[in-house]
C-alpha positions in Angstrom: 0.0 0.0 0.0 1.1 3.6 -0.6 -0.5 6.8 0.7 -0.2 9.6 -1.8 -2.2 12.8 -2.2 -4.8 11.9 0.4 -5.5 8.6 -1.3 -4.4 5.0 -0.4 -3.3 2.9 -3.3 -3.5 -0.8 -2.7 -2.0 -3.5 -5.0 -4.5 -6.3 -5.2 -2.5 -9.6 -5.3 -4.0 -12.5 -7.3 -5.7 -9.9 -9.4 -4.5 -7.3 -11.9 -5.7 -4.1 -10.2 -4.8 -1.3 -7.8 -7.6 0.1 -5.7 -7.7 3.8 -5.0 -9.3 4.6 -1.7 -10.2 8.1 -0.5 -9.0 8.3 3.1 -11.3 11.1 4.0 -14.5 9.1 3.1 -13.0 5.6 3.3 -14.7 4.9 -0.1 -13.2 3.1 -3.1 -12.7 5.8 -5.8 -11.2 3.9 -8.6 -9.7 0.6 -9.7 -6.7 0.8 -12.0 -5.8 -2.2 -14.2 -2.1 -3.1 -14.2 -0.2 -6.3 -14.8 -1.2 -9.7 -13.4 -0.7 -10.4 -9.7 0.6 -7.1 -8.4 2.6 -7.6 -5.2 4.3 -4.3 -4.4 3.7 -0.6 -4.9 5.9 2.5 -4.3 5.7 6.2 -5.0 8.7 7.9 -6.5 10.1 11.5 -6.1 8.1 12.7 -9.1 4.7 11.5 -7.7 4.5 8.4 -10.1 3.5 5.0 -8.8 5.4 1.9 -9.5 3.7 -1.5 -9.3 5.6 -4.8 -9.3 3.4 -7.5 -10.9 4.5 -11.1 -10.6 2.6 -12.4 -13.7 0.8 -15.6 -13.9 3.1 -18.6 -13.7 2.6 -21.6 -16.0 2.0 -24.0 -13.1 -1.4 -22.3 -12.3 -3.1 -23.9 -15.2 -4.1 -20.5 -16.6 -2.5 -18.8 -19.5 0.9 -17.7 -18.3 1.9 -14.0 -18.4 5.3 -12.4 -17.8 6.1 -10.4 -14.7 6.1 -6.6 -15.2 7.2 -3.4 -13.5 4.5 -0.8 -14.2 4.8 3.0 -13.8 1.9 5.5 -14.0 1.0 9.0 -12.8 -2.1 8.9 -10.6 -3.5 11.8 -12.5 -3.5 9.7 -15.7 -3.4 6.1 -14.6 -4.4 4.6 -18.0 -1.1 5.9 -19.6 1.4 3.4 -18.3 5.0 2.5 -18.9 5.6 -1.2 -18.6 8.9 -3.0 -18.2 8.5 -6.7 -19.0 10.7 -9.3 -17.3 10.1 -11.7 -20.2 9.7 -15.0 -18.4 6.5 -16.2 -16.7 8.0 -18.6 -14.1 10.5 -16.4 -12.3 8.6 -13.9 -10.3 10.1 -10.7 -8.9 9.0 -9.7 -5.4 9.5 -7.4 -2.4 9.5 -4.0 -4.2 11.0 -1.2 -2.1 12.4 2.2 -2.7 15.3 4.2 -1.3 15.0 7.4 0.8 15.5 9.8 -2.0 12.8 7.9 -3.9 14.8 7.6 -7.1 15.8 4.0 -7.0 13.7 0.9 -6.7 14.9 -2.4 -5.3 13.4 -5.9 -5.7 14.2 -9.6 -5.4 14.4 -11.6 -8.7 16.2 -14.6 -9.9 18.3 -15.2 -6.8 19.5 -11.6 -6.3 18.7 -8.0 -5.4 18.1 -5.8 -8.3 18.3 -2.0 -8.5 16.3 0.1 -10.9 16.6 3.8 -11.4 13.3 5.6 -11.9 14.9 7.2 -15.0 16.1 3.9 -16.6 14.9 2.8 -19.9 15.1 -0.9 -19.3 15.4 -3.5 -16.5 18.9 -4.5 -15.4 20.1 -7.9 -16.4 22.4 -8.3 -13.4 21.7 -8.1 -9.7 23.6 -5.5 -7.5 23.7 -8.2 -4.7 24.0 -11.8 -6.0 22.4 -13.7 -3.1 19.0 -15.2 -2.6 17.0 -13.4 0.1 13.4 -13.8 1.4 13.0 -10.0 1.9 14.8 -6.8 1.2 14.7 -3.3 2.7 16.5 0.0 2.3 17.2 2.4 5.1 15.8 5.7 4.0 18.4 7.7 6.0 21.7 6.2 4.8 20.8 3.9 1.9 22.0 0.7 3.5 20.4 -2.4 2.1 19.2 -5.2 4.3 18.6 -8.7 3.0 16.6 -11.2 5.0 17.8 -14.8 4.8 15.0 -17.1 6.0 17.4 -20.1 6.0 15.3 -23.3 6.3 12.2 -21.5 7.6 12.2 -23.6 10.8 15.2 -22.3 12.7 17.1 -19.0 13.2 17.2 -16.6 10.2 19.7 -13.9 9.4 19.8 -10.3 8.3 22.7 -9.1 6.2 23.5 -5.4 5.9 25.1 -3.9 2.8 26.5 -0.4 2.2 25.6 1.7 -0.8 28.5 0.0 -2.7 26.7 -3.3 -2.2 29.4 -4.8 0.1 28.3 -6.8 3.1 29.2 -4.9 6.3 27.3 -6.6 9.1 24.9 -9.4 9.9 22.9 -10.6 12.8 20.6 -13.6 13.6 16.8 -13.2 13.8 13.8 -15.3 14.7 12.4 -17.7 12.2 11.9 -16.6 8.6 12.6 -12.8 8.5 11.0 -11.1 5.6 10.0 -7.5 6.0 11.7 -4.3 7.1 10.4 -1.1 8.7 12.5 1.9 9.3 11.7 4.6 11.8 12.7 8.1 10.7 
């Protein structure tokens, strides 16, 4: 979910829409069609919304669709820019944005990927080549945190990376860490 301009934008997973809710009236104002299975949404420094859509994998029995990263301005949501990942069975996840709101990060294909909001295409290479279950970016210093869930039944781990993508610290967590929240 993202709060922007007095409205709450909600990515509806297992669907292909984003709901727009007026927070003054608690009423649904609009439903915006995006790619299949949206799983994350972020607002950038220009007021655009970015939606990470996982696509429909072939194992569902439905017609498979490729994952997409979709950008639109809330004032004209039907005009969208779409970045296609090109393969239906390798879903990106855990979309997050840095503190200056100009770089997106997501998990994909066993790594952490970075995407500048001004880029013309998706990166082919991860900035961190390690499988994580979650990723977060500290909005104050840009540190990147990766959540390693291990075997999902014992102690997990968080690895901290600097802005040059070098590991600088790690610590154990409870079982299956996945999400990060930063207090500013």
